[in-house]
N, C-alpha and C positions, 0 to 999 in steps of 0.2 A: 242381699243386703247387709239384712237384719246379722247372721254370723257375720261377713265382712266388719262391720260396725264392730260388732264383740270383740271382732279379736283384733282391733287396735287398726284395721286397716283405712285409712288418712285417704287414700283416693276415692273411698267408699262413702266414707262419710264426707266429702267435698260436696262428692251428687250427690248424696241427699240432699246435702245443703242446699247447693243450687235450684233441685228440683223444688224444694219446698218452701224455702225463704217468704220466694214472692203470696203464696197464698196465705200464710200464719200470720205475714204482716199484715196481708186485708180482714183475715179474721180479727186480730188485738182489737186494730186499729175499730171495726166496726164496732166492738165493745167498749172501747175505753176513750171512742175519736181522740188519738192523739196520737201521727205519726210517730215522734220520735219514741212516744213511750212506746208504741207498737215494736218499734223496728229493737230496742232493747230488751224485752219483752221477749221476742222472737229469738235474738240473740242466747239473752239465759237458758234459754230451750233446750239452744240446740250446746251451750255450755254444758249444763248440767248433764245432758243425754252425752257428751262426748266424756264424762268427767266419771257416768254410773256405767258404760258402756258397754260391761262384762254384766252387768244386770240384762239387758240386751234379750240375750236369748229365754224368757218368760214372755217377750212379747211374742204375739200373735202379726199383729198390724201394727207397723212404726210406725203408717199413716197414722190410722187411729189413734194411738201413743201422743204424735207431736200436736195434732187436734187438743187433743187434749188437755193436752201440760201445757199448750198457748194457750188455751179457756181457764183452765184454770189458774194461770196467773196473771192473767190480764184481771180476772174479778174480783183474785186478789188485791190488786193494782185498785177497781176503785173502794171496796177495804180501806187500805190501806188508808185513800187521799180522803174517804169518808173520817176514819179518825182521826189525822192530820189537819183537817180545816175546821176553823168557827164554823165557817156557813154547812154547815150537817141538812139540815133542809134539800139545799139543792141536789148533793151527791147520793141522797136520801132514794128522792126522784131518778134523778141518774141509772141506781142502781137497783130501784123498781122497775123502771121502765124497759132493763134487757131482762125476759123471760125467756122462757127456757128456746119457746119459738124462732125470738130474733135469734139466739147464738146458732141455734141450729141452718137457719137461714143464711144468719152466712157463712155457717161452714161450709152450706153445698154450693153458696158463692164464689168462697176459695179453692172449693176443690173443680171445678168450673173453669175456673181460671188459668188452674193449675195444667188441668187438663188443657186446655185450649195452646193455652203456652206450651207443653211438651208438643201437642199436632202441628206446632207455627212449628220447631227445630228437626220436626220429621219431614218441610217439604222441603223442594229443591232448594237446591242456596238462593238461585235468584230470586224466587217467590218470597222464601224465610227473609233476604234485605229487602225489599220492596213490603212487605206485611207490617215487618217490625218499624220502618221506618214511616210509616203508616199510622201505627199505632205512635209514635211519637210525635203526631200532628201533619205531619209534612204532605203538601198539596203532592198534586197528579205530576206538577209542573217542578215544583223542587224535590220531589222523588229524582226525576226522570235529569236532573239537572245535576243533582250529587249524585249518581250511582254513572251517569253520561250515557244516558239509553235514552230515546224517544219516548211520549210522553202517551203514545198509540206503546210502546213495552212495557211502560207501567201499567197502565187500567189493562194487558193482555195478563200481565202479572200476578195481577191483582184476582182475575175472572178467576183464573188458574188458580190459584192456590184457594178459593172461597170454594169452586169445586171441589178443589181436594180436601176440605177441611170438613168440610158438609162430608164425607165418608166414612172420615176420621172422628169427628163431633157428635157427629145425631147419633147414634149409634148406645156412647157411653151417655149422652143426654136424654135417653130413653128407659136407662137402670137406673137415673139422679131421680126421673118422675114417680117409680117406682114408688121411692122412697116416700115421698112429697102427698101419694095419695091417702086418702082416707080409710 
């Protein structure tokens, strides 16, 4: 994917954007505590990535690159806020409260969300629809009404999705837990 993006492949860039945007927004928001600013930060990261795409040949992991760029831009925003605000003490405390471990936790949380999102997209279409509507907060009966199926069919699809996701997510979570172990 890195080589495709570095060669100017718009479809590869779009796929990368769709894959990483939610996770990177979660990371940025965890640092700056501002959803709109987090989306702006991630958009800027992708804009910069596209502008400097020819330099991507040297990047080993595009995911690590994007997480680091998002973290750095987020911390820069906190520093900029600190400089621009008269109430420096509040932002100093906010910046000091963001320890390396907090940021690492946010990266792991964002990566977990990304892996879960990817796994949901690999489910059979009917399971994917049910899971996405459930994530949006719809109840079983609301999902059934929206999709024109019975509530028991919705429950069956939820159970099927959980079973399938366990097989896809649990191995990945074991790998993440290795990084968290002391």
